[in-house]
C-alpha positions, 0 to 999 in steps of 0.5 A, a space after each residue: 500500500 505504501 508503494 502505491 501511495 508513493 507512486 501517487 505522490 508523483 505529480 507526473 503520474 497524475 499528469 499522465 493519467 489526465 493526458 491519457 484520459 484527454 487523448 482517449 476520450 476527448 471532451 464528452 460527459 464520460 470524460 468529465 465524470 472520470 476527471 471529477 472522480 480522478 480529482 476526488 481520488 487525488 484529494 483522497 490521496 492527499 488526505 492519506 499522505 498527511 502533511 507534506 515534508 518541509 520544502 516538498 509542498 509544491 510536489 504534493 499539490 502539483 498533481 491536481 494541476 497536472 491532471 487538469 493540464 494534461 487533460 486539457 492539452 491532450 484533448 486540444 491536441 486530439 481536436 487539432 489532429 482529428 
């Protein structure tokens, strides 16, 4: 369980998940609902990990931003390519 939490602490994992969601589904109802669920899981992960270490607060909170940014960039690129 600790290994999974350590993986979910990495902001790039959340960005990759958002990019995969945006590239795979684009913008539709299912994609938005899945994004909302993923943001909820991100908040649960933050709650489970507890207080961040001194100087590492940015890495902990960057995951949610990268999730949204990855999703937006991926569906934008998908819209241009398709």
